[in-house]
N, C-alpha and C positions, 0 to 999 in steps of 0.2 A: 085517615091512617091510624090515628090513635084508637078510634072506635073498633076497627078491625083487630088491632092488636089486643084490645081489652076483651073482645069476644073470644079470640083464639086462646088467650090466657085463661079465661073462664072455663073453656072446654077442657083445658089441661089440668087446672087446679081443682075445680069442684069435685070431680070423681075421686081425687085423692083425699078429700076431706070427709067423704061419706064413709060410714062404718062398713067394713067388709063382713059379710055374713059368716058366722062361726063354722058353718058346714064346709066352707071352702078351705082347702089346705094351703092357704097363702100365708104371707108373713104375719098377719094379725092373729092367726090361729095358733101360733107357737110362741114360746118364751124360753128363757134360759132355764136349764134344769137345776141350777144352783142359785140361791139368793143370799146375799146381794150378788149383783152381776160379777161373775168370776173372771180372773185373768185367763187368757188363752195361752197355755204353756207350750203346746205343740199343735200345729195346724194340720189340716187334712192334706194328704199327699197321695193322690191316686196313682197307682202303678200303671205303666203302659199296657201291660197284660195282666189278667187276673191272677196268674200264678207267680208273678214277681213280687218282691217285697215292697211295701209301701206303708202308709199310715191311714187306715180306712176309718177315720173319725178324727175328733179333736180331743185334746187333753185339757181339762179345765181345772184350775187350782181350787182346792177346797180344804176342809178340815175334817179329820177323822170324826165320825159320828154325826156329821152335818146331814140334814135331810136332803135327799135327792128327789126332785119333783118331776112329774110328768111334763114334758115339754109341750104336749098338746093333748086334746081329748082322744081317747082310744080305748082299746081292750088289751089287757095284759095277756100275752101269748106265751111267755116264758118267765119263770122265776126260779132259778136254781143255780147249779154250778156248771161251768164249762172249763175243762182243764184245771179244775181245782179253784177257780175264781168265781165269786158270786156275780151273777148277771141277771138283769131284768130287761125284757123286751116288750114293747108296746106296738100294736098295729093301729094305724091311723087311717082315716079316709084317704082315698086316692092311691091306695097301694103302698103307702109309706110305712116303714117300721123303724122305730128308734130303739137303740140299745144303750144300756147304762152299766158300766163296770168299773171297779168292784163295788157292788151295792148289795148289802144284806137286805133282802126283800121284806116288806111289811104287807105286801099285797099278794093275792093268790091268782093263779092262772084263771082266766075267764072273767075277771073283775073289770068292770067299766071304770075308767079313771078320767079325770078332767084335768085340763091344763092347770098346773100349780099344785096339784094334789101329791102328797108324799108317796113315793114308791118304796122307800126304804132309807137306809143310812149309808153314807159313804164310808168305805173301809180303806185302810192304807194298803200298800203293796202293789200298785200298778207299776209295771216296769218302766224305768226311765224317769220316775218322779221321786224327787228327794223327800217330799212330804206327801200327804194324801192328795190325789187328783182323780178326777172323774174322766174316764174315757167314754165319750158320747159319740155314738155312731148312728148312721142313717142309711137305709137301703130302700130302693124301689125295685121289687122283684129281686133279681140277683145283682143289680147294679148298686155299688156303693156311691153315695153322694156326700157332699160337704154339709154337715148339719148346721153350720153357721148360715147357710142359705135360707133356713127356716125363719130366722129372726131378723129384725131390723137392727143393724149395728149403729146407725146414725140417722138423725132426722133428715128428711128430704128438704133440700133448700134450692130454690130457684135463683139463678144469678140474674141480676138486672141486665136488660138489653140496653146498651149504650147507643145513642143516636150516631149515625155516620156523619162524618164531617160534611158540612154544608146543608144538613137536614135540621129542621126545627126539633127541639127536644120534646 
């Protein structure tokens, strides 16, 4: 019984310990766009219908002038103003697009960027934030997604399996 359990556990744990290829758009391919890890001030709130109000991204606490980093490898597809606010957008493999606002861009459209590379600097003025904060968005096609799904928020921990009463440990 123990041997079967050990084999099953090995099948489950070993793949998690192997490095994920960087070409995959999985959790290992992305990181926080601000360092050190920022507080999440406002979470993603997908509206029931596209035309209804919601919060199509997350707001991360930061400091005016702080570097904003590419969350993953990709190509800058927009660096300019939208409704008077500075925005940078990056296309990633798998049809994903991240957006960062308000960010004064230091990169040009068409530039290949890598995870952790500076896209620009954080500016103050995002609605609903007392201090500077970064609105970080994620889309796949026209569908808005929660960008926190791109990163690991906590390490994976396996709980021990307790023997049932009457069974040897």
